[in-house]
Every structure is written in structure tokens, then in C-alpha cells.
ROGU-943183 format. One record per residue: x, y, z of N, C-alpha, C in turn; residue in three letters. Coordinates in steps of 0.1 Angstrom, whole numbers, plus 5000, padded with zeros to 4 digits. Each point is the difference from the previous one (the first is absolute). Layout:
ROGU-943183
XYZXYZXYZAla...
//
This chain:
ROGU-943183
506834122963500150144999498650064998Met499750105008498650054999500150144995Asn499550024987500050134994498850085005His500150135001498850085004498949994990Pro500349984988498949994990499949854995Asp500149915009500049864996498749964993His499050075002498749974993500250024985Thr501050084996500250034985501149914995Arg500549905008501049914995499449874995Ser500649944990499649884994501149905000Leu499749875001501049904999499649894991Ala501049954991499749894991501149895004Ala499549885001500949895004499849894989Ile501249964994500049904989500749885006Asp499349895002500549875004500449924988Leu501250024995500449944988500649865002Gly500349934990500649875001501450005004Ser500750114997501550015004500250095012Asn499350124999500250105011498750055004Ser499950055012498950085005500450155000Phe499150084995500250144998498950085007His500450115006499050105005500450144996Met499150084996500250144998498950085007Ile500450115005499150095007500050134993Val498950054997499950134993499150105008Gly500150134997499250095007499550104990Arg498750045002499450104991500450145004Leu500650074991500550145003499650094988Gln499150095003499650094989499449934988Asp499349895003499349924990500949914993Gly501349995004501049914993500449895010Gln500349884995500449895008501550005001Leu500650015012501450005001500449885008Arg501049934995500549885006500950045012Ile499749955012500850055012500849885006Ile499749884996500749895006499949884991Asp501149925000500049874993500749905008Arg499549885000500649895007500049884991Leu501049925000500149884992500849895008Arg499449885000500749895006500049884991Glu501149934997500049884992499549885008Pro498849954997499449895007500149874992Val500050014987500149884991499049905003Arg498750055000498949915004499949894990Leu500250024987499849904990501049885002Ala501250035005500949905003499749915012Ala499050045007499649935012498849914998Gly499549984988498949924997500549854997Leu499349905006500449874998499149944988Asp500249884997499349944988498450005002Glu499650015013498550015002499550145002Glu500950094996499750155000499750055015Gln500849945009499950055014501350075003Arg499950115008501250085003500849935011Leu501349994998500949955011499950085012His499949955012499850075012501050115002Pro501349984996501150105002499750124991Glu499649984988499750114990498750075005Val499049935004498850065005500350095012Ala500849965009500450085012500850124996Glu500849994990500850114995499050114994Arg499049954993499150094994499150075011Ala499649925010499250065011500850105008Leu501349985002500850105007500150134992Glu500149994987500150124992498750075001Cys498849934999498750075001499850065014Leu500549955010499950065013500850135000Arg501150014994500750124999499350114991Arg499449954989499250094992498850055008Phe499449915007498850045008500350115010Gly501250005006500450105009500150144993Gln500549994988500250134992498650074997Arg499049914997498750064996498950005011Val500549975012499049995011499150125002His500650124998499250125002499250054989Asp500149934988499250044989498549955001Leu499150074994498649955000499949874992Gln499249915004499949874993499750014985Pro499150104997499650024986501150064992Gly501150045006501150064992501249904998Asn499749885002501049894998499549904991Ile500849954990499649894992501249904999Arg499849885003501049904999499649894990Ala500849964991499649904990501149894999Val499549884998500949884997499949974986Gly501249954994500049974986500249854997Thr500949974991500049864995500149895010Asn501050015009500149895010498849985009Thr499450115004498849995008498849954992Leu500150024987498949954991500149855000Arg501249944999500149864999500249925013Ile500350075010500349945013498749935005Ala500149895007498949925004499150095009Gln498750014997499150095007499749965014Thr500149875003499649955013501250015010Gly501150064996501150005009499950105012Ser499150094998499850105011501050125000Gly500950004989501050105000499550144999Phe498950014991499550144998499450055013Ile499349925008499550045013501150055009Asp501149925000501250045008500650134995Gln500150014987500650124994499150135003Ala498749995000499250115003500150045015Gln500149905008500250035015501350075002Glu501149954993501350065002500050144995Ala499450034989500050134994499050105007Leu498949945005499050085007499150064990Gly499949944988499150054989499749894991His498950014992499649904991500949994988Ser500249884994500849984988499249954989Ile500050064989499349964988500949924991Glu499649884996500849924990499450044986Val500850054991499550054987500449914989Ile499250004989500349924988501250064993Ser500649924991501150054992499650124991Gly498850004995499550114992499950135008Ile499549985012499950125009501350055003Glu501049915003501450045002500550084989Glu499849954987500450074989499450144999Ala498750015003499450144999500650095010Arg500349965012500650085010501450044996Leu500849914995501350034995500050114990Val499149994990499950104990499650145005His499150005010499650125007501250075006Leu500949925007501250055006501050054990Gly500249934989500950044990499550134993Val498750014997499450114994500250135008Ala499949995013500250125008501550045002His500949914996501450035002500850044988Ser499449974988500750034987499350114993Leu500750074991499450104992499149934989Ala499050064996499149954989500849984987Glu500149884995500849974988499450064987Pro498850045000499350054988499649884992Gly499449905006499549884994499949895010Gly499949884995499949895010501449965005Gln500049955012501349955007499849865003Arg501149934999500149865005500750005014Leu499349945009500649995014500349855003Val501149985005500549865004500450015015Val499449915008500449995014500349855003Asp501349985005500449865003500049995015Ile499249925006499949985014500749875004Gly499749965012500649875005499349884994Gly498750014998499249894996499350014986Gly499950134995499350024988500650124993Ser499750014987500450114992498750064993Thr499950135002498850074995500450084987Glu499250004990500250074988498850084996Leu500150134998498950094998500250094988Ile499050024992500050114990499050105006Ile500550135001499150105006500250134993Gly499050095002500150134995499550105011Glu500850105003499650085011500049925013Gly498950015008499849935012499249874997Tyr499649984988499049894997500849884993Ser499849885006500649884993499149964988Pro500749964989499349954988500049855000Val501149945005500149855000500949975012Tyr499549895007500749965013500349854999Leu501249965004500349865000500949975013Glu499849885006500849965011500549864997Ser501349975000500549874997500749945012Leu499949875002500549935011501549984998Tyr500850105001501549994999500550125007Met500949985010500650115007501449965004Gly500750095007501449975003500249895010Cys499049985009500249895010499649874994Val498949984994499649874995500949964988Asn500550094992500949974989501449965006Met500450065011501249965007499949855004Thr498949975006499849865005500049904988Gln499550044989500049914988501349994993Arg500850114999501249994991501350045007Phe499950065011501350035008499949965014Phe499549885003499749965014501150005010Pro501349984995501150005009500950124998Lys499550104994500750124998501049994988Gly500049894993501049994989499450074987Met500850084994499550084988500949954988Ile499449914992500749954988499350054988Ser500749984989499550044987498749924997Lys500049875003498949924997498850045009Lys500250025013498950045008499450134996Ala500850104996499550134995499249984988Met500549924990499349984988498649935002Lys500049905009498849935003499050095007Glu500550085009499150095007499350104991Ala500850064990499550094991499049934991Ile500349884995499049934992498749975007Leu500149965013498849985007499150125002Ala500750125002499350125001499450054987Ala500749974989499450034987498849924997Arg500049875004498849924998498850065008Leu500350055012498950065008499550124992Glu500850084994499750124993499249974987Leu500049884995499449964987498550045000Glu499449995012498550025001499650144998Thr501050105001499650145000500850084991Cys501149954994501050094993499350054987Lys499249934994499450044987499150135002Ala499149995011499150115002500850125005Ile501049985008500850115005500750074989Leu500649934991500750064988499050064991Arg498849954998499050064992499550135005Lys499850015014499650125006501150114999Leu501249965001501150094999500250105011Gly501150075000500450105011501050094995Trp500050125006501150104996501050015011Ser499849935011501049995011499949875007Met501149945003500049885009500650045013Ala499249975011500550035013499949885009Ala501049995009500149895010499950055014Gly499549925009499850055014500549885009Ser500150045013500449915011501549965000Ser500349925010501449985004500949944989Gly499649904993500849934990500450104989Thr499150074995500350094989500850125005Ile499750055012500850115005501449965002Arg500349885005501349955002500849984987Thr499349944990500649984987500450144994Val499150105001500450134994501250055007Arg500149995014501150065007501349934996Glu499949864998501249934997500550044986Val499150004990500550034986500550144999Val499550105008500550135000501350015006Leu500249945012501250005007501249944992Glu499649894992501049934992500350074987Ala499350104997500250084988499549934987Gly499149905002499449934989498950074994Trp499450105006498950074995500150155005Ser499650094992500150145004498750055007Glu498949934997498750035006499149884999Ser499349975011499149895000500749874998Gly499249904996500649874997499849974985Ile501249984994499949974985500149844999Ser499649964988500149854997501449955001Ala500950094995501449964999500649995015Asp499650105008500650005014499449885007Ser498849964998499549885006500749884996Leu500449994987500849894996501449995007Lys500650125002501350005007499849965014Gln498950045006499849965014499849855002Leu499349944990499849865001501349924999Arg500950054991501349944999500950025012Gln499950115006500750035013499649915011Ala498749975001499549915010500449864998Leu500049964987500549864996501549995004Ile500750104997501550005003500249995015Asp499150075008500249995014499749865006Thr499049944994499749865003499249965013Gly500150095010499249975012499450135005Lys498749985005499350125005500750075011Ala500649925009500750065011501250084996Gly500549984988501250074995499750134992Met498850034998499650124993500650125008Ile500750094993500750115007499650134995Asp498950024993499550134996499650075012Phe500450135002499650075012498550025001Pro499350014989498650025000499249885004Ala500649885000499249885004500349975015Val498950025008500149985014500149855003Ser500549975012500249865005498749924999Glu498850065003498849935000499449984986Asp500550084990499649984987500949914992Arg501249975004500949924992499449864997Lys499449935010499549874996498949994989Pro499350114998498950004990500350094988Val501250065000500250104989500149944986Phe500749884999500249944987498649964994Ala499149955008498749974995499350124995Ala500150115008499350124996500650054986Gly501349994999500650044987499549914989Val499849875002499549914990498650044996Ala499150035009498750044997500050134992Val500850105004500050124993500649984986Leu500949914998500649974987498949944991Ser499249915006499049944992499050114995Ala499650095009499150114996500650084989Val501250045001500750084989500049924987Phe500349875001500149924987498649984994Gln499049965008498749974995499350124994Ser500250125007499350124996500850094992Leu501349964997500950074991500250155006Lys500350005012500350135007501450054998Ile500250124996501450054998500550075013Asp499150075007500450075012498850015009Arg500350005013499050015011500450105010Met499150095004500350105011499549945013Val500550055011499649955013499050105006Tyr499049945007499050085007500149985015Ser500150115007500149985015498649965006Ser499050034993498649965004499749854997Gly499449935009499649864997498749975007Ala499849875004498849965006499650085013Leu501050025009499650075012499650154998Arg500750074990499650134997498650004993Glu499749904992498749994994499049985010Gly500349925010499149975011499750125008Leu501050095002499850125007499050104993Leu500350014987499150094992498649944999Tyr499949874999498749945000499250025013Asp500749995011499450035013499650155001Leu500850084995499750154999498750024992Leu499949934989498750014992498849965008Gly500149895008498949965008499650115010Arg501050055007499850115010499350124994Ile500450034987499550124994498849974991Gln499449885002498749964993500249994985His501249954997500349964986500349855000Gln499249925005500249865002499949924987Asp501149944996500049924987499049895001Ile499649955012499149895001498650044995Arg499650125002498750054995500049994985Glu501150054994500050004985500149854995Ala500649915007500149864997498649945000Thr499350025010498649955001499150054989Val500150134998499250064989500449944986Arg501249984998500549944988499449864998Ser500049925011499549874999498549994997Leu499350105006498550004997499850044985Thr500950084994499850034986500449884991Gln501149945004500549884992499049894999Arg499249985011499149895001498550054999His499850124995498750054996499049995012His500450055011499150005012498950104998Val498849975004498950095000500250105012Asp500650124997500450095011498850065007Met498950024993498850055007499549905011Glu500049874997499649905010501150005011Gln501350004996501049995010500050125010Ala499750114995499950125008498850005009Glu498949944995498849995009500349915011Arg500649884997500449915011501050065009Val501050074995500950075009499350105010Glu499150084994499450105009499249945011Lys499349894997499249935010500949935011Thr501149944995500949935009500750105009Ala500450114995500650115008499050055010Val498850024996498950055009499849915012Thr500049874997499849905011501350005009Leu501150004994501350005007500250115010Ala499650124995500250125009499149995013Glu499049924999499249995013500649905009Gln501049924995500649895008501450035004Leu500550124998501450035003500449965014Val499250035010500449975013499749855004Asp498849964996499649865004500949904993Ala500550024988500849904993501550054999Trp500350115007501450055000500550014986Gln499350074992500450034986500850135000Leu501050004992500850124998499750074987Glu500450124998499750074987500649934989Arg501249945001500649934990499249884995Glu499349935010499249894997498850044990Asp499550125003498850044993500450074987Ile500950105001500450084988500949934990Asp500649895004500949934991499449864997Gln500149915010499749864997498549984996Trp499150065007498649984997499750074987Leu500650114998499850084987500549924988His501349955002500549924988499349874998Trp499649935010499349884999498650024993Ala499450115003498750034994500250034985Ala501150074996500250034986500449874992Leu500649915007500549884993499149875001Leu498950015008499349885003499449934988His499850074989499449934988501049984989Glu501350015004501149994990499949874992Thr499649895007500049874995498949984989Gly499150094999499049994989500650004986Leu501250054999500650014987500349864995Val500149905009500349864997498749924998Ile499150015010498749935000499250045011Ala498650004999499250035011500049895010His500049884996500049895009501450005008Asn499850005014501250005009500850134998Gln499450114996500850124996500850055012Tyr499549985013500850055011501349925002His500049884995501349925001500950054989Lys499550034988500850054989500650135004His499250095006500450135004501149995010Gly499949915010501049995010501349954994Ala500049914990501249964994500750114992Tyr499250084993500650114993500650105009Leu499450035011500550105010501349945006Val500049885004501249945007501249984991Glu499849974987501149964992500350104989Phe499350114999500450114991501250075006Ser500750074991501150095005499350135003Asp499850035013499350125005501150095006Leu500350114993501050105005499650065013Ala500950005009499850065013499549905011Gly499649884996499549905010501149905003Phe500149965013500849895004499349874996Ser500749895001499349874997498949975011Leu500350045012499049985011498850094998Leu500250124996498950094997499149954989Asp500749954989499249944990499149885004Gln500649925009499249895005498950045009Arg500250115008499050055008498850064992Phe500450084990498950054991499349894992Leu500849904995499449894993499049925009Ser500349995013499249935009498650075002Thr500150145000498750075001499249984987Leu500650004989499349984987499449855000Val500849915004499649865000498849985010Arg499950075011499049985010498850094999Cys499950074989498950104999498649934997His500049884997498749934997500149855002Arg498849945000499949855002500649965013Arg500449875001500449945013501250085006Lys500050015013501050085006500749915011Phe501049934996500649905009501250075007Arg500249975012501150065008501449974994Arg500149884993501349964995500450104988Leu499050074995500350104989500950115005Leu499950045013500850105006501249955007Val500049875002501149955008501349994992Glu500050044987501250024992500850125004Val499350095008500650135004500649985014Leu501050095003500550005014498950025010Pro500249955012499050005011499550145003Ala500950104999499650145003499150064990Asp499949944988499250064990498749924997Arg499849895007498949914997498650075004Gln500050055013498750055004499650134992Gln501050084997499850124991499449964987Lys500649894994499549954987498649965001Ala499649925010498649965002499150115001Ile500350105008499150125002499950084987Arg501150034993499950084988499249924989Leu500249875000499349914990498550005003Ala499650005012498650005004499450134995Ile500650115002499550134996499950014985Leu501049944993499950004985498949914996Leu499849885006498949914997498750075001Arg499850075011498750065002499750114990Leu501050074996499950114990499749944986Ala500649894997499749934987498649955000Val499649945012498649955001499050104998Leu500250125006499050114999500050064986Leu501049974992500050064986499949894990His499449895004499949884990499250044988Arg499050085001499250044988500750114991Asn501150055005500850094992499250134997Arg499150035009499250124998500750135005Ser499650114994500650135004499350065011Arg498949935005499250055011500950025013Thr499850115007500850035012499749895011Glu501149975007499949915011499050055011Asp499349915007499250045011501050045012Pro499650095009500950025011500049885009Pro501149945002500149875007500950035013Ile499549975011500850015013500749875002Gln501250005004500849885002500750015014Val499949895007500749985013500649865000Thr501049995008500749875000500849985013Ala500349875003501049975010500949894994Asp500849945008501049904994499349894992Lys498849965004499549884993498650024994Gln499650134999498650024994500050134993Ser499150014991499850124992498550024998Leu499550135003498650035000499750114989Gln499149974991499650104990498650045003Leu499750135001498750055002499650094987Val499049954993499550074988498850085004Phe499650104991498850085003498849915001Pro499050045007498849925002499449964986Pro499749874999499349964988500949974988Gly501350045001500950004988500349854996Trp500349925009500349864997498849924994Leu498850045006498849934995499750044985Glu500450124997499850054986501149954991Ala501049945005501149944992500349865004His499149914996500149865004501249934995Pro500650044988501249934995501250045009Leu500150125005501150045009499849925013Thr498849995005499749935012500549854999Leu499749944988500449864998501549994999Ala500750104994501450005000500650015014Asp499450095008500550015014499849875008Leu498949934997499849875007501149904996Asp500450014987501149914995501350045006Gln500250145001501350055005500249965014Glu498950005008500149965014500749865001Arg499649914991500649865000501450014995Lys500350084990501450014995501050055011Tyr499550085009500950065010500249915012Leu499349895002500249925011501449945001Lys500649964989501449945001501050095006Pro499850134998501050105005499550065014Val499049935006499650035014499450145001Ser499350054990499350135001498549984998Val499250045010498649994999499450124994Lys499349994989499450114993498550015004Leu499650125005498750035003499550124993Glu498750014996499550114992498550025003Tyr499550124999498650025001499650144993Arg
//
């Protein structure tokens, strides 16, 4: 469907462990209106074998769904679409090639996000769909492969947690043949409570004035207990107890006859109820309201923020520099020089504004992050901190890309350092890292002196720097550094020339 104002339409795609979801919104009078929703039960998590590989039949089912989603968003601008994969794609074997196939089927890139980033986006979606409680809220989201728990206030999360338990993997552990017994329900709740042991104390200490649940499991539970007359509003602890007993009395997933429980949800419903019961019991929840907003809505609002220059990633990077006491004057000097060099190579090296304004900018701000640990090998320490910290707004691949730039900003520059990235990002990483390396080199003395006007030209395998007459002779240490840098760049097949 092609809307006349398709440039104002946004799409968010959530590749969950149980279902794939897509929502399409449109900006109207400054407000985001949801104009379309699609959901398909794919049950990706159920298709993983013991070696974390997707069964071909499940993979093909997922790809067919993505082809249909791709048709729906074909006319949208690429920058107006975000697709993310969650728990199952986090644990699926990376060498299987499924992500590449999925991106081709969708016609758009797919970001695999961490559990903490998933929790942040869930909270953002909930915060935009519920009235402000007048204090902190607890948000619970039970997916196919993980459960997210968040304490937040307004649109800001205070505490984020993601636990490896969801309605699909808990079904496989405790209800594998669809049999719902008292013993299986008890064991599933106990296992979920054990998972919650790591975070229940801090959650209860932080406290909340409202408990809210999101996504399909909690929506279905609410509808069932309301239809049955077990609760007058929301989900109460007593109504949840009655639902558990009703499921045990039913005995088989296929025999569940609540109108609110769809055929595709029946096989995983008992496990979802067990996880929710464990959350109620561990956190001593009396009542929970349902939020129509969840991960995909949060993704849509996060995308809108990027388009409107309110990118959470910028705040995340700035926060990291403060946390690790980065010398911002030095970082900004390095950034200014790197950007000046990059802007002269936009055509020769096929650099885009995003490469310069985001990735080179963030890498320059973070390149000395590792100094908080030790000066020796600080580029390696910094790379580790960037890749393995919880960075709001960044996908796991984005963190690895940024980490690679930080890792490669000094010392030996081996090609294998960028080979951890997908092939389509490797050349870009090499070129941005070279620009960052040169900027760092030129500011090695940490002086506030203005840069000399440097002319830069390049082709695929060479880079030429032209300094003002006599400048290099007057700066022998910089000349020596350039001599060394010429050797460092040989392994990545770039010839450095300067005069």
C-alpha cells in the first residue's frame, strides 16, 4: 500500500522468539498514529536444536513471514524502518547465515539487540501507552524466550533486567507434550522463581506505585480472568491462582477452551502463566494492569527520536565518557581533526553523513575510555568496555562495530581485527579507523594548538596527506609517528604517503 505521505510513515518490526510483529505509524500534526499492525506466530525458539541451529522448516516459515512484512514496507524510506531480533536470534548460531537470509527476505537490515536494550524499548513502549502513575512503575514483559523486568519513572528506566525464561523455552522444559499437571506447573513456577532470585531484592527495594504487564501472554491472561469473572480489573493474584487451577483441571494444552486463548497460543500458554505466577509471588504483586504498548511501540518511538534528532545513542555515549572520566577536550580535538579529514574523502572513500556524524564522532569521543583501567593497552580495554557494556540504543553489532574502531585507533592494525564484522562493514571500519588513527597521531602532544591545514586525497589503496611547506620538518616527532604509521597500515593494504 502506497500512502501519499509515505515519507512520514514509520515501521517497527519485532522478531520475537514466539511471534513476529510489525506496526506502522504515521506522523500527523506532530503525533504518532498507529495505522497498521501485523502479527504472525513463528515460534522461532521452538525451532532451535541442541547446537542452537534453526530447523530448516522453522527458518523457512520465518523467512516467508518476513517477505510478507517486506511487501508492506516496500514504499517506506529505509531510514524510517527498524527491525530488531531478540532472545532467539541472540542465542542462535551466528554462522548459520539466517540473519543474512532474513535481511534479504525483509529487504532491510535487522539489528540483534541485547536483553537490556530489549527491556529499555519495552519500557519506552509502555510509558507511551499508560497514564503516568505518579511515581515509579514496574513493567513486566513475558516473551517467547526471555522475560524483561523494569523499574521506570516517566519515560526513563531506573533499573533494567532480562531473564532467560519465556513461554516457549519454559514450555519445552516443563510442558513438552502439552500435558499440564499440578507437578509440572509447580516445577515451572519454582524454576522461574529461581531465575528471579538475582533481581527480586533490588526490584522490591526500588519499589513501584503501579505494576504493568505487556505483550501477548499478559494480554491473554487479563482477557481470560476478566471473561471468567475472576477479576474486575487487571490481573489479581487471586485470579491468577484460579487460572492456574483451571489449566491443571484441563490437563492438556490442546483442550484449553478459553475464548481469549488463540489456537497458536494454546501450546505455550501454561508456561506463560507459570512465569507470570512466579513474578507475582517473588515480587509480592497484588494486581497488574495491562499495557497495549510493548517492544514494537517502544521501537517506533525510539526511531522517531532518531529522526527528530533526539537519538538516545548520543546520550549513551556522553554518559559513558562521564562514567569513565574521558578527557573531553582531547576527545573533541581528535573528533574535529578526524571529521575534517573525513569530509575531504566523502567521494573517494564513499563515506556517508552517518559514518562521519555518528560513528566517527562516537569513536573519537570514546577512544580513550580504556584509560580508566590502565594506560598500557588502553585501546584494548576501551574496546572491551564499549562492546560489553549495556549501551542504550545500540544493537549488538553496532557495539561491535564501534568497539572495533576504538580497538584499532592505535598500535598494530591487523586485518583480522575487522574480520569479526560482516563483510559489508569491514572496509568502512578500516577507513574510519584510519581517519581516527591519524587524528589521534596528530594530537599526541595533547596541545590546544590549532591543526595545520592538511589536504587529503585517497583512492582504494592509498592515502595522501599534504602539510603546509616546512611543517613536518618543524615537527619531527609527528614525522616519526607518520613513518611508523605507514608500516602499521600495510596489513590493511593502505599505502600512506605524506609531504
